[in-house]
N, C-alpha and C positions, 0 to 999 in steps of 0.2 A: 854019903852025905858030906857036904862041904863043912869045914870048920868055921867057927864064927869069924875069924879074920878074913877068910875067903869071901864070905857073904858081905862083910863090911866093905872090902875093896870093890866088889862088883857093884854094890849099891852106890858108893860114892863116885865111881866112874860114870855111872849112868844118870845119876840125878843129884849128886852132892852139891852142885852149883846151880841147880834149878835149870833155867832156860839156857845157861851157858855151858852145861855139861858136855855137850857135843863139841863145842869149840875148845874147851879145856882138854878133852881127850886128844883132839887133833893137834893143837898147838903145843901143849905141855907134855903130853904122852904119859900122864900118870893120873891116879885117882885124886881128885881135889874135893875139898869141902869148904864152903864159905859159911861164915857165921853172921848172926844178926848184927853184931857190933862192927862188922866190916872186915874182920880177919879172914884169912884164907890159908889153908894148909894142903900139902900134897904129899903123897907117899909112893915110893917105888919099893915093893915088898923085898925084903932081905937085902936092901941096899941103903936107903936113906929116907928121911922125911924132911920137909922144908915148910916153914910157916912164916907168914908175914902178918904182923899185928893189924894195924889199921890199913884197910885196902885202899883208901883214898878219902877225899873230902865227902862227908855225908854217907860214908859206907859204900862208895862206888867200888865196883868189882875190878875195874880196869887196871889200876896201877899195881895192885897186889898180884894180879894174874901175870902182869908183865914182869914183875920181879921174879916170880917163880918160873916163868917161861925162860928168862935169862939164865937162872940157875940150872934148869934142866938142860938147856942148850950147851952151857959150859961143861957140865958134868958128863953129858952124853947118856944119862940114865933115862930109860923109857920102858914102859911095860909092853910096848909094841915092837 
């Protein structure tokens, strides 16, 4: 049986950003979770976590995801 953190990572990778989950996994390479207030967070297990407060005007997902994508690209961290 998987531990709670394993379940959480699997769940956020597959549906943590709703319709954008597939794009997040491909572009960012980590488990991401968006929030109602427009924030977004990502985690690479045993490495790091990144969060961005307001994802954009009106809670838009794009700019927050771009910020985290840049961080992931610069660090080279990916779960894949």
